[in-house]
C-alpha positions as CSV (number, residue, x, y, z in Angstrom):
1,M,-19.4,-45.0,43.2
2,P,-18.5,-41.6,43.8
3,I,-15.2,-40.8,45.9
4,H,-15.5,-38.3,48.7
5,T,-12.5,-36.7,49.9
6,R,-11.6,-33.8,52.4
7,A,-8.8,-31.7,53.5
8,F,-8.7,-29.2,56.6
9,A,-7.6,-25.8,57.0
10,R,-4.4,-25.4,59.1
11,A,-2.6,-22.9,61.2
12,G,1.3,-22.5,61.6
13,L,2.0,-22.5,65.3
14,I,5.7,-21.4,65.2
15,G,8.4,-21.4,62.7
16,N,6.7,-20.1,59.7
17,P,7.6,-18.6,57.2
18,S,10.7,-20.6,57.2
19,D,9.1,-23.5,55.8
20,G,9.9,-22.6,52.0
21,Y,13.7,-22.2,53.0
22,F,14.8,-25.2,54.7
23,G,13.6,-24.1,58.0
24,K,11.6,-25.9,60.9
25,T,7.8,-25.3,61.8
26,I,5.0,-26.7,63.7
27,S,1.6,-26.7,62.3
28,I,-1.8,-27.7,63.5
29,I,-4.7,-28.8,61.5
30,L,-8.2,-27.0,61.8
31,R,-11.0,-29.3,61.3
32,N,-13.5,-26.3,61.9
33,Y,-13.0,-25.8,58.0
34,S,-12.5,-27.8,55.1
35,A,-12.6,-28.5,51.4
36,T,-14.5,-31.4,50.1
37,V,-14.1,-33.2,46.5
38,T,-16.6,-35.5,45.1
39,L,-15.2,-37.5,42.1
40,E,-17.2,-40.1,40.0
41,E,-16.7,-41.8,36.7
42,S,-18.1,-40.1,33.7
43,A,-18.1,-40.2,29.8
44,Q,-16.1,-36.9,29.6
45,L,-13.5,-35.4,31.9
46,T,-15.6,-32.5,33.6
47,I,-14.7,-30.1,36.3
48,V,-17.7,-28.4,37.8
49,P,-17.1,-24.9,39.0
50,D,-18.1,-23.5,42.4
51,D,-19.7,-20.3,43.5
52,C,-16.3,-18.3,43.4
53,D,-15.9,-19.4,39.7
54,R,-18.9,-18.3,38.3
55,L,-18.9,-15.8,35.4
56,Q,-22.5,-14.4,35.6
57,F,-23.3,-11.7,38.0
58,A,-26.3,-9.6,39.2
59,G,-24.4,-6.5,38.4
60,L,-21.2,-4.3,39.0
61,D,-21.7,-4.6,43.0
62,D,-22.1,-8.4,42.7
63,L,-19.0,-8.8,40.5
64,T,-16.8,-6.4,42.7
65,G,-18.0,-8.2,45.7
66,T,-17.1,-11.6,44.4
67,I,-13.6,-10.3,43.5
68,E,-13.0,-8.7,46.9
69,R,-14.1,-12.1,48.9
70,F,-12.5,-14.6,46.5
71,G,-9.9,-12.8,44.2
72,Y,-9.7,-13.0,40.7
73,Y,-9.3,-16.8,40.6
74,G,-11.5,-19.7,42.1
75,G,-10.8,-23.5,42.5
76,V,-11.0,-24.7,39.0
77,R,-7.5,-23.8,37.9
78,L,-6.3,-25.6,41.2
79,I,-8.1,-28.7,40.2
80,K,-7.0,-28.5,36.5
81,A,-3.4,-28.0,37.6
82,A,-3.6,-30.7,40.1
83,I,-4.9,-33.3,37.4
84,K,-2.0,-32.3,35.2
85,R,0.7,-32.7,37.9
86,L,-0.5,-36.2,38.8
87,H,-0.5,-37.1,35.1
88,D,3.0,-35.7,34.7
89,Y,4.3,-37.7,37.9
90,C,2.9,-40.8,36.8
91,R,4.4,-40.5,33.4
92,A,7.8,-39.6,35.0
93,K,7.7,-42.6,37.2
94,G,6.5,-45.0,34.3
95,V,3.0,-45.3,35.8
96,E,0.4,-45.9,33.2
97,L,-3.1,-44.3,34.4
98,S,-6.3,-45.9,32.9
99,R,-8.2,-43.9,30.3
100,R,-11.4,-43.5,32.3
101,N,-12.9,-40.2,32.7
102,F,-14.4,-38.5,35.7
103,T,-16.5,-35.5,36.7
104,I,-15.0,-33.7,39.7
105,R,-16.7,-31.0,41.8
106,Y,-15.6,-29.2,45.0
107,K,-16.9,-27.3,47.9
108,T,-15.0,-25.2,50.5
109,D,-15.9,-23.4,53.7
110,V,-12.2,-22.4,54.4
111,P,-11.9,-18.6,54.7
112,V,-10.3,-17.4,51.5
113,R,-7.1,-15.7,51.3
114,V,-6.6,-15.1,55.0
115,G,-3.7,-17.6,55.6
116,L,-5.5,-20.6,56.5
117,A,-4.4,-22.8,53.5
118,G,-7.6,-22.9,51.7
119,S,-6.1,-23.2,48.3
120,S,-3.9,-26.2,49.3
121,A,-7.1,-27.8,51.0
122,I,-8.7,-27.9,47.7
123,V,-5.4,-29.3,46.0
124,T,-5.0,-31.8,48.7
125,A,-8.6,-33.1,48.6
126,T,-8.3,-33.3,44.8
127,M,-5.1,-35.2,44.9
128,R,-6.6,-37.7,47.3
129,A,-9.5,-38.4,45.1
130,L,-7.3,-38.7,42.0
131,V,-5.1,-41.1,43.7
132,E,-7.9,-43.2,44.9
133,F,-9.6,-43.1,41.6
134,Y,-6.6,-44.1,39.6
135,K,-5.2,-46.3,42.3
136,V,-1.8,-44.7,42.5
137,E,0.5,-45.4,45.2
138,I,2.5,-42.3,46.5
139,P,4.7,-42.7,49.5
140,K,3.2,-40.4,52.3
141,P,6.3,-38.2,52.9
142,L,6.6,-37.4,49.1
143,L,2.9,-36.6,48.8
144,P,3.0,-33.0,50.3
145,G,5.7,-32.2,47.6
146,L,3.5,-33.3,44.8
147,I,0.6,-31.3,46.3
148,L,3.0,-28.3,46.4
149,S,4.2,-28.6,43.0
150,V,0.8,-27.8,41.7
151,E,0.9,-24.2,42.9
152,L,4.7,-23.7,43.0
153,N,5.6,-25.1,39.7
154,E,2.4,-25.5,37.5
155,L,0.8,-22.2,38.7
156,G,3.8,-20.0,39.8
157,I,2.4,-19.4,43.3
158,G,5.0,-18.9,45.8
159,A,4.5,-21.3,49.1
160,G,6.2,-23.7,51.4
161,L,5.6,-27.1,52.3
162,Q,4.2,-26.6,55.6
163,D,0.5,-26.4,54.6
164,R,0.7,-29.5,52.5
165,V,2.5,-31.5,55.2
166,I,-0.1,-31.0,57.9
167,Q,-3.0,-31.5,55.5
168,V,-1.6,-34.9,54.5
169,Y,-0.5,-35.8,58.2
170,E,-3.2,-33.9,60.1
171,G,-3.2,-33.5,63.8
172,A,0.0,-31.4,65.0
173,V,3.2,-31.9,63.3
174,F,6.8,-30.8,63.8
175,M,8.5,-30.3,60.5
176,D,12.3,-30.2,59.9
177,F,13.1,-29.2,56.4
178,D,16.9,-29.6,56.5
179,K,18.4,-28.9,53.2
180,A,20.6,-32.0,53.0
181,R,17.7,-34.2,53.7
182,M,15.5,-32.4,51.5
183,E,17.9,-33.1,48.7
184,R,18.8,-36.4,49.6
185,D,15.2,-37.8,50.3
186,G,12.9,-35.2,48.5
187,H,11.3,-34.6,51.6
188,G,11.9,-33.5,55.3
189,Q,11.5,-35.2,58.7
190,Y,8.0,-35.0,59.8
191,E,6.9,-35.7,63.5
192,S,3.5,-35.8,64.7
193,L,3.0,-34.4,68.1
194,D,0.2,-35.3,70.6
195,P,-2.5,-32.4,70.4
196,K,-3.1,-33.0,74.0
197,L,0.4,-31.6,74.8
198,L,-0.4,-28.3,73.3
199,P,-1.4,-25.2,75.3
200,P,-4.8,-23.6,75.0
201,L,-4.9,-22.0,71.4
202,F,-7.3,-20.0,69.5
203,V,-7.5,-18.7,66.0
204,A,-8.9,-15.3,65.0
205,F,-9.4,-14.0,61.4
206,H,-10.8,-11.1,59.4
207,D,-11.9,-11.7,56.0
208,T,-11.5,-8.2,54.8
209,L,-7.7,-8.7,55.6
210,A,-7.3,-11.1,53.0
211,E,-3.7,-11.4,51.4
212,G,-2.6,-14.1,49.2
213,T,0.4,-16.1,50.3
214,E,2.4,-15.2,47.1
215,V,2.7,-11.6,48.4
216,T,4.8,-12.7,51.4
217,H,6.7,-15.7,49.7
218,N,7.5,-14.1,46.5
219,D,9.3,-11.3,48.0
220,L,11.0,-13.4,50.7
221,R,12.1,-15.7,47.9
222,A,13.7,-12.9,45.8
223,R,15.7,-11.8,48.8
224,F,16.6,-15.5,49.9
225,N,18.0,-16.1,46.5
226,R,20.0,-12.7,46.7
227,N,21.5,-14.1,50.0
228,D,20.1,-11.3,52.0
229,P,21.8,-11.8,55.2
230,E,18.9,-10.4,57.2
231,V,16.4,-13.0,55.7
232,H,18.8,-15.8,56.0
233,A,19.4,-15.0,59.6
234,A,15.5,-14.7,60.3
235,I,14.9,-18.2,58.8
236,A,17.7,-19.6,61.2
237,T,15.9,-18.0,64.2
238,W,12.4,-18.9,63.0
239,A,13.7,-22.4,62.8
240,G,15.3,-22.3,66.2
241,F,11.9,-20.9,67.6
242,A,10.2,-24.1,66.3
243,Q,12.8,-26.4,67.7
244,E,12.7,-24.9,71.0
245,S,8.7,-25.1,71.0
246,R,8.9,-28.6,70.0
247,D,11.2,-29.5,72.8
248,L,9.0,-27.7,75.3
249,I,5.9,-29.3,74.2
250,L,7.1,-32.8,74.3
251,A,8.5,-32.0,77.9
252,G,5.0,-31.0,78.9
253,R,5.9,-27.4,79.0
254,G,3.7,-26.2,76.1
255,R,2.3,-23.2,77.8
256,E,6.0,-21.6,77.7
257,I,6.1,-21.3,74.1
258,G,4.0,-18.0,74.2
259,P,7.1,-15.7,74.2
260,L,8.5,-17.6,71.2
261,M,5.3,-17.1,69.2
262,N,5.5,-13.3,70.0
263,A,9.1,-13.3,68.9
264,N,8.2,-15.1,65.6
265,F,5.9,-12.4,64.7
266,D,7.9,-9.5,66.0
267,L,10.7,-10.8,63.6
268,R,8.4,-11.1,60.7
269,R,7.1,-7.4,61.3
270,K,10.8,-6.2,60.9
271,L,11.2,-8.0,57.6
272,I,7.9,-7.6,56.0
273,K,5.4,-4.7,55.5
274,I,2.3,-5.6,57.5
275,S,-1.0,-3.7,57.2
276,P,-2.5,-1.8,60.1
277,G,-5.5,-4.3,60.1
278,N,-3.2,-7.3,60.5
279,I,-1.4,-5.6,63.1
280,K,-4.7,-4.9,64.9
281,L,-5.3,-8.8,64.7
282,I,-2.0,-9.3,66.6
283,E,-2.3,-6.6,69.1
284,T,-5.8,-7.2,70.2
285,G,-5.0,-10.5,71.6
286,R,-1.7,-9.2,73.1
287,A,-3.7,-6.5,74.9
288,L,-5.5,-9.2,76.7
289,G,-2.6,-11.4,77.8
290,A,-2.6,-13.7,74.8
291,A,0.6,-14.5,72.9
292,T,-0.2,-14.1,69.1
293,K,1.4,-14.6,65.6
294,F,0.2,-15.2,61.9
295,A,-1.3,-18.4,61.3
296,G,0.0,-18.0,57.7
297,S,0.6,-15.1,55.6
298,G,-2.0,-12.5,57.0
299,G,-5.6,-12.2,57.7
300,A,-5.5,-14.9,60.4
301,I,-3.6,-15.2,63.7
302,I,-3.2,-18.0,66.1
303,G,-3.0,-17.3,69.8
304,L,-2.2,-19.0,73.1
305,W,-4.2,-18.1,76.2
306,D,-4.2,-19.3,79.9
307,G,-7.1,-21.4,79.6
308,D,-9.3,-19.0,81.7
309,P,-12.9,-19.0,80.2
310,E,-13.4,-15.3,81.2
311,R,-10.2,-14.4,79.3
312,L,-11.6,-16.3,76.3
313,K,-14.9,-14.2,76.4
314,R,-12.9,-11.0,76.6
315,L,-11.0,-12.1,73.6
316,E,-14.0,-13.2,71.5
317,A,-15.7,-9.7,72.4
318,A,-12.7,-7.7,71.5
319,Y,-12.2,-9.7,68.1
320,A,-15.8,-9.5,67.3
321,A,-15.8,-5.6,68.1
322,F,-14.1,-5.0,64.8
323,G,-15.6,-7.9,62.6
324,A,-13.1,-10.7,63.5
325,T,-14.2,-14.4,64.1
326,L,-12.5,-16.3,66.8
327,F,-12.8,-20.1,67.3
328,L,-10.9,-22.8,69.0
329,P,-9.2,-25.2,66.9
330,A,-10.5,-28.8,66.4
331,M,-7.4,-30.9,65.8
332,Q,-8.7,-34.3,66.4
């Protein structure tokens, strides 16, 4: 009987990109978009490529258009790496996997390379399918770390735990990646928040502003490892924003986190070069009274608005005017 699994897109509400550096974040799931995986037993182990993995094109325009949309890599490498990481994990734990083979295929409608965690959604859905197929028990707090290792260790893609934590736990989650806890337990402290306590939010993205997460994280990692005082101070500040936002949300004052969201991005802008198009994503919302910050590494933003339907209409029109898409996050 086929196994069907799914993992959703996500948006970092506050604190990112401190998640890869022992910081704190709040992230929300976006059920609006997802990656799905189907796995069923077969005679040989087969990975079925999706459209973005194809190697035949109608011509140069088709090839270059595909590269501009999806980059040079599709989902097959993610699936291959996930299979290998699970195999390595089980071998290290002394867990013997059955010799059964399978065919695995995936589909995704998560906007590509715009900071909504499309790659980790594919890996998360794949890992869920593999764990179910092989009947492997992995403690929930440890699963995000295994999923992260697929891209970070196997493929050398810079990233943090935030995406994988929210895709495993779903809903809305406050994450504390305290260094001592991480080193002791192998995971952070993850606290689910009631999505009903969150303020009115929207997400906007533009698929021509795509930028891989590694562009941000690889540079920050190098500076962090050099003990760059500006980077270390920023990480502490971002973590403080997340902690303060968590406290406000739990106190029923979620609408007050807007200035913290703005400050989160403004500090990021001081540290990292940001393209004019991405600045426009941020400033379009702010010009209409919304608080805005990156949802991930660029290409998508998350905004807080006052709940006025007329303001939402103006926001939708303003983003649509330059080809961006705005939607309200579905968290439950």
